[in-house]
C-alpha positions as CSV (number, residue, x, y, z in Angstrom):
1,M,83.2,120.1,78.0
2,P,81.9,118.0,80.8
3,K,81.7,114.3,80.3
4,T,77.4,112.8,80.8
5,P,77.6,110.6,83.6
6,K,77.2,106.7,82.6
7,S,74.8,105.0,84.8
8,S,76.4,102.1,86.2
9,P,74.9,98.2,84.8
10,P,72.5,96.7,86.9
11,K,73.5,94.7,90.1
12,T,72.9,91.1,89.1
13,A,72.6,88.0,92.2
14,K,76.2,86.9,91.1
15,T,77.7,90.4,91.6
16,K,76.3,91.1,94.9
17,A,77.2,87.7,96.2
18,N,80.7,87.9,95.0
19,R,80.4,91.3,96.5
20,A,79.8,90.0,100.1
21,K,82.1,87.3,99.7
22,R,85.4,89.3,99.3
23,R,84.1,91.9,102.3
24,R,83.7,89.1,104.4
25,L,87.3,87.7,103.7
26,L,88.4,90.5,103.8
27,L,86.9,91.5,107.4
28,E,88.2,88.1,108.1
29,L,91.4,88.6,107.1
30,R,91.9,92.3,108.8
31,Q,90.9,90.1,112.2
32,A,93.5,87.8,111.7
33,V,95.8,90.8,111.5
34,R,94.2,92.0,114.4
35,K,95.2,89.1,116.8
36,E,98.4,88.9,115.1
37,K,99.6,92.0,115.9
38,V,97.9,91.4,119.5
39,E,99.8,88.5,120.7
40,R,102.9,89.4,119.0
41,A,102.5,92.8,121.1
42,E,101.9,90.8,124.2
43,R,105.2,87.4,123.1
44,H,107.5,91.4,123.3
45,A,106.6,92.4,126.6
46,G,107.4,89.5,127.6
47,I,110.5,89.3,126.3
48,R,111.5,92.2,127.5
49,Q,110.1,92.4,131.0
50,E,112.0,88.3,131.8
51,P,115.6,89.2,133.4
52,R,118.4,88.5,131.6
53,A,120.4,85.4,131.7
54,G,124.3,85.6,132.4
55,K,125.9,89.2,131.9
56,P,123.9,92.1,133.2
57,R,123.3,94.7,130.4
58,T,125.8,97.1,129.9
59,R,126.3,99.7,127.1
60,R,128.3,98.5,124.1
61,A,131.7,99.8,123.2
62,S,130.8,102.6,120.0
63,R,131.9,100.6,116.7
64,R,133.9,104.1,115.8
């Protein structure tokens, strides 16, 4: 037997404000993570492009 749909409670000003606040915070968090990822990728790209000081890059012997 299918369940009858239950109506949702009325939207109050407080719940609307809380949802809006949560949305804003989550958006900020997503943007911060995206920015951090971009910066991290740039740092890594910068590290890889620089030549290694000291010994040249050689193949390492297998551990086995």
